[in-house]
N, C-alpha and C positions, 0 to 999 in steps of 0.2 A: 017450545019452538022459538018463541020470541026471545027467550033468554039465550038460546044458542046463536041466533042471529046477531044478537048484540055483543058476542064474544070479542075481546080485544085482539087485535092482530099480534102475531109473535114479535118478540123483540129482535133487535138486530143480532145480538149475541146468540140468540137461539137459532137464528137462520145460519150463523157462521158454523156452529158446532152440531147442529142438528139436535134431535131429541135424545137426551141422555137417559139411560136406564136408571131406575130408582135405586137408591143406595140401601144397603141392608139396615137392619133395625139397629146395629151396633154403632151406627155412624154417630150416634148421639154422644157416645164415649169419646170418640176422636175429635169431636168438636170441642172438647174440654181443653185440648192442648193449646190452641191459640189463646185461650184465656189465661193459662199459666205463663206463657211467654210474656204476655202483656203485663202479668203481675210482676215478673222478674225485671222487666224494664222499669216498671214503676218503682221497685225496690232499690234498684241501682241508682235511679235518679235521687231517691231520698238519701242514700248513702253519700253520694257526691255532695248533696246539699248539706249534709251534716259536716262533712270534711271541710267544705268551704266555710261553714259557720265556724267549725273548730279553729280553722286557720285564722280566721278574722278574730277569734277570741284568744290565740296563743300569745304569750308574753313576748314582746318584741326582743328582750335581752336574750331569751332562750333561743328564739329564732336566729338571732345574730350569732350566738355561739354555735348552733348546729351548722350555719353556713361556714363558719371558720374551720370547724372540724372537718367538714366535708372537703373544704378546700386543702387543708393539710393532708388529709388522706390521699387526695388526688396526687399531691406532690410526692409524698412518701411512696406511693405505689409506682409512680412513673419513675422515680429515682431508683427504687428497689429492682424493678425488673430490667431497667437499663444496666445498672450496676451488676446484677446477676449475669446478664448477657455478656458484659464485657469480662467479667471474672471467669465465666465459663470458657470464653474464647482464649483468655490468657492461659487458663489451666490446660485446656486442650492443646495449645501450642507448646506449653512446657512439657507435657507428657509425651507429645509427639517428638520433641527434641530428644528427650531422654531415651525414648524408645528406639530412635535411630542410633543412639550411641551405645546401647547395650550390646555386648558380645554374645557369641554362641555360648550356650549354657555349659558346654564342656570346658570352657576356658575359666569358668568361675568356681570349679569344684575344690581346687586346692588353692586356698587364699594365703598360704603362709608367706612371710617375707624372707624366712631363712629355713634351712633344712634341719633334719634331725640327726641325732647320734644314738645308736642303740649299742649298749655295751654288753659284751658276753663274758662270762667267767671262763675259767680254764676247761670247764666241761661243755662249753658251747651253749650254755644257758643264759637267758637274758636276766640281768640283775639290776640294771638301771637304764634310765633314759635321760637324754639331755636335748636341749634345743626345742624346736617345735615339732612334736611328734605327729606324724600323719600315716595312718595305717593303711591307707588305700582308699579309692573312691567307692563310695556306696550310694545307693539311690533309695528313694522312698519305697520301692518295690523289693529291694534286696535285703534291707534290714529286717529285724524281727518285727512282726506285726505288733507285738506288745510295746516295743519301743516307739514305733510310730504313734500308736494310740496314747501312750503315756506322755509324749511330747505335746500332742495336740491337746490332751486333757488339761495339762499343766500351763502351757504357754498361750494357747489360742483356741478355745473350744469351738469357735465359729470359723476356723481357718477355711474350711472347704465351702463356705457360704458367703463370705464377705467379698468385697472388691478390692481388698488390699489395705483399706483403713477402716477401723471400727469406731465410729462416733460414740457408740454406746460404751465401748471399753474405755475411750479416752475420758468421757464424762465420769465414768465410774472411778477411774484412777485418780482424777483430779479430786473428786469428792473424798476419797480415802485419804489422800495427801493432806488436804485441808483439814480434815477431821483429826488427824494425827499430829497436827501442829507444824506441817512442812509446807514449803512452797508448792504451788500447783503442779510444777513439773519435776519436784524433788521426790524421789522415792519410786512409787509405782508410776510407769510410764503409759500403760494401756496400749502399748504397741503390739500389733499383730505380728505373726511369724514373718510375714512379708516385710513389714517395717524393720524388724530385727535383722532380717537378712540384708536389707538395704544399708543398715548401720554397719554390719560385718563387712560389707564391700566398700565402706567409706564412701558411700554415694558415688562410686566410680572414680574417685580421686586417688591417684597413686602416690606413694611417698617420694618426695623430692628432697634429697639430702641437702640441696642448696637453700631450700625454703625453711627447713626445720632443723633445729639443733640435734635432735635425735628422733629415732622412730618411735620411742615411747611417747614423746610430746605429740607427735602426728596421731598416734592411736588414740591418746587421751582427748585430743581435739575432736576426733571422729565420734567418740562416744558421749561427749557432752551434750546436755539438754538445754535447748532454748526455743523460743517461739519460732525464730527463723530456721533453726535446724530441723525442727518438727515439720515445718511447712515443706522444706526441701525433701525431707524424708518421705513425706506423704506423696509428693509428686513422684519420687523415684519408685515408691511402692506401686503407685497406680500404673506406671509405665511397665513395671515388671509383671504385673497382672495381666497387662495386654500382650506383652512379649512372650511370657512362658506360661506353661500350664501350672496347675497347683502342685503337681507332683515334681515338677522340675524346680519350682521355688523351694519345695520342701527338701529336695535333694541337695541344693546349694546350702541350705541351713544346716543340714546333717553333716556336711563335710567341712563347713567353715567354723561352726561354733566351737568355742573353747570350753573344754570339759575338765579343767584342772589337771595338776600334775604334769604340765607340759603337753598334754594331749589336745590336738586339734581334730575334731571330727569324731563321729560315733565309732568308727572302726579303731581308731588309735585308743580311745577311751575304753572300749570293750577289751582290747588286748592288754592295755595298761593295768586295768583293775581286776580283770577276770580271767585273762589268759585265753580268751576265746573270741571268734569273729562276732561282729555285730548281728549277723544273721541268726545266731544260735542263742541269743540272750532270752532268759525267761522273764516272767512278769516282774519278779522282785528285782532283778538286775536292771531291767529296763527302767523301772520306777526310780531306781538309784541314779542312773545316768540323767533322766529327765529332771530329777530333783535338784541336781547340782547346777543346772543351767542358770538358775537364779543368781547364785553366788558361787562360781566354780572353786575358788580358793578356800572358801569356808566350808563348803559342803563336800569337798573331795574326800573320798573314803580313806585315802592315805594320810590325810590330815587329822580326821576325827571320824572314825568308823561309826560310832554310836550316833553322833549328830547326823551323819549321812543316812543311817538306817531309819532314824526318826522321820527325816524329810521324805524318804521313800514311802513310808507308811501313809503320809498324807497324800502323796501322788496316787497310791493305790486306792485310797478313799475316793479321790476325785475320778478315778477311772471307773469305779463302781457307780458313782452317782451319775455319770454321763453314759452309762450303759456298756462300757467296754469290758467290764468284768461283772460276773454275778456275785452276789453276797458271799456265797460259798467259796468262790475263787479268790476274792479279795481277802477273806479271813485266812485262807489257806496260805497265801503268799505273805501276809503280815505276820503270820506266826513262824514263817521261814525266811527271815530277811536275808538279803544277798551278803555274801562274804568275799573277802579279797582272795585273789589266787595266792599260792605259796610265795611266789617271787614278790608280789606286790606287798603282801603282809610282812614278809621278812625285811624288806627295805634295807638290806645289808650293803655295806660298801659305799655309803655316800661320800665319805671323805676320800675314799680311794677313787671313786669315779670322777670327782672334781679334779684330783691330782692327775690322773691319766689324761683327762681332757687338756690339762695344761701342758702335758709333755708332748702332745702332737702339734702339727702345724695349725695355727688358728683358722686358716681358711677351710680346714677340714673338721674343725671342732666347734669353737665358740662362734665363728663367723661363717659357718658353712652354708652354702645355698643348695647343697645336695643332701641326700639322705645317705648317711654314712654308718658303717658298722665296725666297731672296735672289738677285736678279740683281745682279752687281757689275761693276766696271770692270777687274778683273784681266785682264791679257794673259798667258796661260800661256807663250807663246813668250818674252816679255820677262822674265818671272819666271825662267825656266830660264836665260836668258842672263845675268842678274844673279848668280845663284847660282853658275854656272860661272866667271865672271869673279872673284868673290870667292875662290872655292876655288883657282883658279889662282894668284892673288897669294900666298895664305898657303902654298901648297905650294912655290913657287918663290922667294919674296922674303922670307919671314919665317922666322927661326930656329926650328928644331924645338923643340917644347915650350913655345913662347911662349903665354901665356894672354891675350894682347891680344885684344880683341874689335872687331868692326866691324859697321856697320849701313848699309843702303842703301835709298833710296826713289826710285823713278822715277815721274814723272807727266807728264801732257800740260799745256799752258799754261793750260788751263781749270781744272786742279786735280784731274782724274780720275787717281787713283793706278793705275798699271799694274803695279807690282811693289813688293814690300817684303820686306826681310831684316832681322830684328831681332837677328841674332847669327850666329856662325860655324856653329853647328848649324842647318841649314836645314830638316830633316825632323822638325819638332817641332809640338806642339800645346799651348797653354796655357803656353808659356814666357815668361820676361821679355823684353819687346819693347823693345830699345834704340833703335828708331827712333821709338817713340811714348811709352814710359813714362819713359825716361831724360831728365832735365833737366841739360844741361851747358853751361858757359861756351862762348860762341860764338867768342871771339877775333876775329881780323881778318876772319872771314866776316861780321860785322855791318857793316863799313865801307861796303859799297854804299848802305846806307840813310843814312849820313851824307852821301854825295855825291849821293844821289837828292834829298835835301832841299835841298842847295846848288843843284843844277841847276834844280829846280823854283822856286826863289826868284830865279832870274836868273843864276847863275853859269854858266860854261861850262867845257868840258873843257880848254881851254887857258889858263884863269886860272891865275894863280900864287899860291903861298903860300911863305913863308920857312921852311925846315927849319933850325932852329938850336936850341940848348939852351933849354928852355922849363919854367917852373915855375909852380905855383899854390899859394895858401894855401887850404887846405879847412878850414872851420870844424870844429873838433872832431877833426881829423885832422893838421893841420899842413901842412908843405910837401910837395907832390906833384909830381915831375918825371918825366914820361914819357920813355922812350928808345926809339930804333929797335932793331929786332931785331939789326941789324948792329953797333950801337954808334956808327954814324957819322952825320953830318949833311951834307946835300947842297945847302944854300943855297936859292936861289929855284928852286922846281920847279913844274911845272904840276900840276893836279889829277890829270890822267892818269898822269903819272910817279909821283906819290905813291900812287895806288891800285894801279898794276901792280907796284910794288915793295914794297907794303904798309908804308909809312912811318907810324909812329905819331904823331910830333909834328904833322905836317901834318893828320892826321885829327882830332886833338884841337882843333887851331886852327880848323879849318873848322867843326866841331861848335859851338864856342863863338861863332864869328862869326855863324852862321845861327840859333843858339839851340838849346841841347840839348833844350828842350821841344818844339821843332818836330821835331827828329830822333826824339824818342820817339813823337810822334804819327804820323809817317810810318811808322815801324816797326810800331807797333800797327795802323795801318790796312792794312798789308800782311799782317797776319795773326799777328804775333808777340805772343801773348797773355800770355806769362810776365811777371812783374814785372821791369820794366827799371830799371837802376841810376839812381840820382838825380843822381850826381856826374859829373865830367868824364870818368871812366873808361868812361862809356856808349859813347863813340865807339870804344873799343878792345874792345868785346865782353865787358865784365865781367858782364853779365847772362847768365842761363841760359835755354836754350831747347831745344825737342826737334828732332830732325832732320827730322820731319814738318813743323813749323811753319816752319822755315828754308827748306826746299825749296819749300813752298807760297809763301813771300814772294818767292822768286827767280822762281817761275812768274809772279807779278804783274809782274815787271820784263819778262819775255819777251813777255807778252800785250799790252804797251803801256802799262803803268802802273796797271791796275786790280787791285783786291784779289782774292784767291783763297781760297776755303774748300775745302781738300783733302777729297775725298770718295771713297768706294769703293762706296757703295750706290747702285744705280740704281732698283731696284724691289723691293718687298716684297708678297708675296701668300701666301694660304693655299694649300696643296696641293690641286690640283683646281679652284681657281678661276681664271677668266680676268682678272678685274679686280684690279688692284693696290690695296693698302691705302695705300701710301704711295710716293712717288717719290724722285728725287734729293735728297740732303741737303746739297748743296755746289755749287760752281761759281764762276763770275766775279761778283764783287760790284761795289762802287762804285769810282769812279776815285780813285786816291791822288795820282799826279803825271801830268803832261801826256804826251801820246804822244811829243812832241819830246824832253822830258827823258828819258823811257824809252829812246828810241833812242840818245841821246847817252851815256847810262850803259851801254847794251849795247856801244857802240863802246869805251868805256873798259875795260869788263870783258873785251872780246875781246883787248885789249892784254895783260891779265894772263896770258892763255894763250899768245898768240903771242910775247910778249917778256918777260914778268914771272915771278913766282913759281909760276905754274901751268902752266909749260911741259910738264910730263910728262903733262898731260891732253890734249895735242894729238891730233886724230883725222885721219887722212889723207883729204883731200878735203872735210872738213867745217869750217865756221867754228864755233868754240867760244868761248863767254864764260863766265867764272866767277870765283871768288875762293877763295883759300886761307884757311885760319885755324888759328892755333896759340895755345893759351892759355898762361898763366903756368906755367913749369916743364914745359911740354909734356905736360900731363895729358890734354888733348883735341887732336886734329887733325882738321881738316875740309877738304873740298873740295866745293863746290856749283857746278855749272855747267849749261850748256844748249846745245843746238844749236837749229836751227829746228823740230825735231820734238819733242824731249823735254827735260825738266828732271830732273836726278839729283842727289841729295845723298849724300855719303859722310862718316860719322863713324867715328873709330878712337880707342880708348883702353882703359883697364883699368877694370873694374867697381868696383875699390876706390880708384880715383883715383891709383894709382901712376903716376909720370911715365914717359912713353914714352922709350925710348932711341934717340936719333938719328932721331926721327921728326918731321916737320913736316907741315902741310897740303899743302905742295907736293911731298911725297915719297910715301909709300905710299898715303895717301888719294887723291892724284891718280892714281897707277897703278891703284888698284882702280876709280876712275871710268873710266879709259880702257879697261881691260880688259872692264869691264861694258858700256860704251856701244859699243865696237867690235862686240860680239856683238849688242847691241840694234839697230844700225843696219845690220846685215848684210842685204844685198839691197835696201836703200832708196837712192833717188836723192838725192845731196847737193843741199841747198838752203841759199841764204845766209841769214844772220840779217837782221833788219829793217834796211834801209839807213839810213845817216847819212853825210853828207858833211862831214868836220871842216873847220874853218878852219885856216889856217896855224899850225902848232904853235909855241909859244914855250917849249918844253921846254928848260931849262938856261939860259935867258937871265936876265940881271939886271933887276930892275924899274927903269923909267925914273925920273929924278928928277922930282918934281912941279914943274910950272910954276906960278909965282905970278902974282898980279894979272890983267891983261887978257890975257896970253898964255894963261893956264890957262882963263880964260873963253871965249876964241875957240876954243881947241882943243877944248873941250867941246862947242860948238855944231857945229863941223865933224864931230866924231865922231858926234853924234846924226844929222847929215844923211847922211853917206857910210858910217857904220859904222866899227867898229874892227877893223882887220886885224892 
C-alpha cells in the first residue's frame, strides 16, 4: 500500500499521448536499426576525415597539375559543345538550302547532256550505238530484283540504313588507300550510293559553256576528289536523303550511272549488252552490270568479256555473303556467266557507223540533243564476210609482226555501201578510217578512167597504140620519161592488152591523145573529188584519192556509165517518230560515159582478171572485172573490182608511207579481195557481167602502112560503109 501511494506521477508526454500498448517481443530486433544508422554516420565521418587527411598529405605539384587539367577540360568542353552547336546550325542551314533547290525527282532521271544515235542495218536490226545512249526511265521497283541487290551489295551494302553518309565507309576507304600507298582520297572513296548520285548530278551545277572550255573539263571537275568537294557532296547527300525516299535516290542512280559502251543507265546497258530490258536481267547479267560501275570502260563486256565475267563472279560472291543469294544460287550463276547478245558480240560495222555519222548533219549526229535513229545500208552478213577474209589473209599470207594496214569497201552498183573496214583492227569505234580518211596515190587503179575517156570519144578496145620509149618536156620540171613496170616495151598493142598488163607508156599516150583535161573531167564526174594532177602523170595515178571514192567510181562503170555518190544513210528520224526527217544522201547521178562505152570498158577490165595482172582475184563461177594499182616505190597497193552483184575496193600500205616489201596490187590486195568476195558471194547464183561482143582483136599486130592519095580516100569511104574489121 505504502509503495503504491509513493508512485511517481505520470510524465507530461504520457499525459499527451495516453497509455500506449506494449510492443511485441520482436521490437528488440527493430531497435537495432538506429544502431546501424549511427554506425554508418560514424563510418562516413571517418571516411571524410581520411580524405581530408589524404588531401593534406597530397603532393602540391600533383594537386596543381590536377587543377590545370580540370581547367583545360572545362575550356575544351565549353569550346567543343559550342563549336558543335554552331557547326550543327551551319550544317542544318546548308542542308536546308540545298533541300529547297532540289527539283522534282522526275527531272533528274535523264541526266545526259546530249542525245543518242541508234544505227540500224538494212534489215532494221541494231548494229551500233553512238552518243549518250539512254534506253528509257527505270525505277528501283521496275528493274530486276537481282540487279537492285547486286548494286547494293557492290556499291553500298548499308544503303537502306544510313542517312546518306557513312562515316564507317569513309574511314575504311581512307585506311585502304593509305595501306596501299595512295593519298587518303585517292582510289577508294567510301562514298554511299547517295553520294555517288550527288556526284552524278554535279551537285546541282549545270554546264556553262562560257565558264568551261569543254564539257569534258566540266565533268572532270565534277568527279574530282578533295576535302572541300567531299564536304559539299556530303551536304548534298544529306539534303537528298531528306528530300527523296531511298527508292527515289536509287532510281536516279540507276538512270544516270554510266555503264560503259556509251550506255547511260541500266536500261540502255541491258539493251546494249544483252538485248533485253533491265526488268528481265538474271543474276549473272545483273552482277555483270553492277560490277562495271567501278570502272565502266575497263569492265565493259564489249571491251573485255573475260575480265567482265571475272568481276561479275566477285559480285555474285558478295551477293551470297550478304544474303541475297544462297550458296547454291551463287554457284549456279558463277558457272553460267553472262554472255553478250549477238549484236553486241559481233560489234560489226564500227568504221561504217563512224562514217555514216559523219555524213549526216552534226546537230542530229555528233552534237544531237535528241535521241536519233539512223537506218543504213550496212549488210551485217557482208560486213562479217569481209572482216573474216581480211583476217584470214593476214594470218596466213602476211609475215607475223607486220604493221602493214589494209582497208576494204563493198558497195552495190548504185553506191549503197554494204561493208567497210578501215584497218586491221575491226572491233573499234572512233578509230582512224583508212577507207575514208586516208588520201593515197592510186597508181594504175586510175587507168580505167583514161580508157573510159578514150572509148567515149570513139576509140575501141582493139584500137592500137605503140608502146616504145617515150619522153616529154615538162615546163619547170624538165624531161619526163615514163617506164613500164617490167622495164620492157611491147611495140604496137591494143588498148585491151595495154590495160590488162598495166602498161604505163600506152596509158600516158592515150591520155595525151584524148586530152588529159577530158580525162580529168571524166574522173571527177565519176566521183573522184580529190585534186587531180595537172601533168601527164595524171594517167599513171599520181593524184591522191580515198578508197571510198575509187570504189564509188568503179561502181559507176558497173552500172553502165553513170556517176555514183556512195551513201550509207537511208533514213534519219527521231526516236518514237514514224516520219523521217531526211532520206538517202546518195545514189546514182548523171551519166558520164555511154552505156556502150561502159560495157566495152567492163570487157577490157574483165581481161585484167582473166589474163592480166589481176589473176589472183578470180572467183570460181563468177565473171570478175577489175584493175590493180601499185604506186611508186610500192607505197600503196590497190585492187578494185566487181562482179554483177557487188563492187569492192582494197587498199594496202603503211600508215607512215613506208614502201611495201614484195607487194603489188595484183598480189596481197587481190588475194584479200578474193577471200572477202568468196565469202560475200556464198550462196548467191552466179550472174554474168553486162554483155559486150568484141570485134576481132588486133592484139600484137603491127599498124598498117598508111595509103596515100586516091587509095587512101577510097579505102576511107569503104570503111565508113562496111565498117572496119
